[in-house]
C-alpha positions as CSV (number, residue, x, y, z in Angstrom):
1,X,133.8,-21.1,-103.9
2,X,137.3,-21.8,-102.5
3,X,137.9,-25.5,-101.6
4,X,138.8,-25.9,-97.9
5,X,141.8,-28.3,-98.1
6,X,144.2,-28.6,-95.3
7,X,147.9,-28.9,-95.9
8,X,150.0,-31.6,-94.2
9,X,151.7,-28.7,-92.3
10,X,148.4,-27.4,-91.0
11,X,147.3,-30.9,-90.0
12,X,150.5,-31.5,-88.1
13,X,150.4,-28.0,-86.6
14,X,146.9,-28.6,-85.3
15,X,148.0,-31.9,-83.9
16,X,150.9,-30.3,-82.1
17,X,148.6,-27.6,-80.7
18,X,146.1,-30.3,-79.5
19,X,148.8,-32.2,-77.7
20,X,150.3,-29.0,-76.2
21,X,146.8,-27.9,-74.9
22,X,146.1,-31.4,-73.5
23,X,149.3,-31.1,-71.5
24,X,148.4,-27.5,-70.4
25,X,151.6,-26.2,-71.8
26,X,152.1,-22.7,-73.2
27,X,153.9,-22.2,-76.5
28,X,156.8,-20.8,-74.5
29,X,157.0,-24.0,-72.4
30,X,156.9,-26.3,-75.4
31,X,159.5,-24.2,-77.1
32,X,161.8,-24.4,-74.1
33,X,161.2,-28.2,-73.8
34,X,161.9,-28.6,-77.5
35,X,164.9,-26.2,-77.6
36,X,163.1,-24.0,-80.2
37,X,161.9,-20.4,-80.3
38,X,158.3,-19.8,-79.1
39,X,157.5,-17.7,-82.2
40,X,158.5,-20.7,-84.4
41,X,156.2,-23.0,-82.4
42,X,153.3,-20.6,-83.1
43,X,154.1,-20.6,-86.8
44,X,154.3,-24.4,-86.9
45,X,150.9,-24.7,-85.1
46,X,149.3,-22.3,-87.6
47,X,150.7,-24.3,-90.5
48,X,152.8,-21.3,-91.6
49,X,156.1,-23.2,-91.3
50,X,156.9,-26.7,-92.6
51,X,159.2,-28.2,-90.0
52,X,161.9,-30.6,-90.8
53,X,161.7,-34.2,-89.4
54,X,164.5,-33.1,-87.0
55,X,162.4,-30.3,-85.7
56,X,159.3,-32.5,-85.4
57,X,161.4,-34.9,-83.4
58,X,162.4,-32.1,-81.1
59,X,158.8,-31.1,-80.7
60,X,157.7,-34.7,-80.0
61,X,160.4,-34.9,-77.4
62,X,159.2,-31.6,-75.9
63,X,155.7,-33.0,-75.7
64,X,157.1,-36.4,-74.4
65,X,155.2,-38.3,-77.1
66,X,156.5,-40.6,-79.8
67,X,157.2,-38.9,-83.2
68,X,154.6,-41.1,-85.0
69,X,151.8,-39.4,-83.0
70,X,152.5,-36.2,-84.9
71,X,153.2,-37.7,-88.3
72,X,150.8,-40.6,-88.6
73,X,148.7,-39.2,-91.5
74,X,147.8,-40.6,-94.9
75,X,147.7,-38.8,-98.2
76,X,144.7,-38.0,-100.4
77,X,141.1,-37.8,-99.4
78,X,141.5,-40.1,-96.4
79,X,143.5,-37.5,-94.4
80,X,140.5,-35.9,-92.6
81,X,138.9,-39.3,-91.9
82,X,142.2,-40.7,-90.6
83,X,142.8,-37.6,-88.5
84,X,139.4,-38.0,-87.0
85,X,140.2,-41.6,-86.2
86,X,143.5,-40.6,-84.7
87,X,141.8,-38.0,-82.4
88,X,139.4,-40.7,-81.3
89,X,142.2,-43.1,-80.5
90,X,144.1,-40.4,-78.6
91,X,141.0,-39.8,-76.5
92,X,140.8,-43.4,-75.5
93,X,144.4,-43.7,-74.4
94,X,144.6,-44.6,-70.7
95,X,141.0,-45.9,-70.4
96,X,140.2,-49.3,-69.2
97,X,138.7,-52.0,-71.5
98,X,135.4,-51.6,-69.7
99,X,135.4,-47.8,-70.3
100,X,136.3,-48.2,-73.9
101,X,133.5,-50.7,-74.4
102,X,131.0,-48.2,-72.9
103,X,132.3,-45.5,-75.2
104,X,132.0,-47.9,-78.2
105,X,128.3,-48.5,-77.3
106,X,127.7,-44.7,-77.2
107,X,129.4,-44.2,-80.5
108,X,127.3,-47.0,-82.1
109,X,124.1,-45.4,-80.7
110,X,125.1,-41.9,-82.0
111,X,126.0,-43.3,-85.4
112,X,122.7,-45.1,-85.7
113,X,120.8,-41.9,-84.8
114,X,122.8,-40.0,-87.5
115,X,122.1,-42.7,-90.1
116,X,118.4,-42.6,-89.3
117,X,118.3,-38.8,-89.7
118,X,120.1,-38.6,-93.0
C-alpha cells in the first residue's frame, strides 16, 4: 500500500486554495492580485510547482495576508497535526472571546465523545 504523505508544496498549495476560497476569489483574480499567471496559481495549489519565497510573498500579498499564514508549518510527523491546529486557529479569527469560549466547550464535548467511543 502506498503511504499517503503530503509534500510541503502540497500543504502550502492547499492552504493557498483555502484562503482564496474563503475570500471568494477565482484563481484568475488571485493571479492578477499577485502579478502571476493563473495557470501557475493552479499548479501551486495542486502542489505541482514549488514556489520560491518571493512568489509566496506575492501570493500572500495577493491574498492580503501575512506570509507566515502560508508558511507556518513544521517538519516531520507533526505536519498534519499542526496544519489541523492552524485551520482551527484560522476559523477562530475575528470571533469574540465569548464565541471562542463557546466553541472550546463544543470541542471539549466532541473530544470526550470520541475518547469514549474509541
